C-alpha positions, -999 to 999 in steps of 0.1 A, spaced: -105 233 -151 -107 202 -130 -86 214 -98 -96 176 -78 -66 157 -71 -71 118 -80 -70 93 -58 -38 73 -58 -35 39 -37 -7 20 -23 -6 -9 -2 7 -14 38 18 -40 56 16 -39 94 50 -50 112 34 -45 149 -3 -44 157 6 -34 192 25 -4 180 3 1 149 35 -2 130 28 -1 94 48 1 61 42 4 23 49 -23 -4 76 -9 -20 91 -10 -59 124 -29 -63 150 -1 -69 185 -6 -73 192 13 -40 178 0 -8 176 32 6 154 47 -27 120 31 -15 91 43 -37 58 24 -26 37 6 -52 10 30 -62 -27 22 -85 -46 46 -98 -74 23 -93 -84 9 -61 -97 -22 -72 -62 -28 -89 -46 -22 -55 -68 -47 -38 -59 -72 -63 -21 -72 -58 -31 -66 -20 -42 -105 -22 -10 -120 -28 0 -101 6 -29 -112 27 -21 -143 48 -54 -166 61 -63 -153 95 -42 -123 93 -64 -105 66 -63 -73 83 -26 -71 85 -30 -56 49 -44 -29 38 -52 -6 6 -46 31 10 -53 64 -5 -15 74 -8 -7 112 -1 -35 115 28 
């Protein structure tokens, strides 16, 4: 039995680079406090979705991360 965890990827957006303040892009839910990150099984899919959040000249403010690390 393979006991290795599969990687899951999420997207983070920087709110304040001076304070290294990042938040996850979350799913739309019925309650504002029910925050669930948008997760991807493949890093490539996460990168493709992250493109929609990247602004010209500020691409470094959006990153794909291994969720759960």
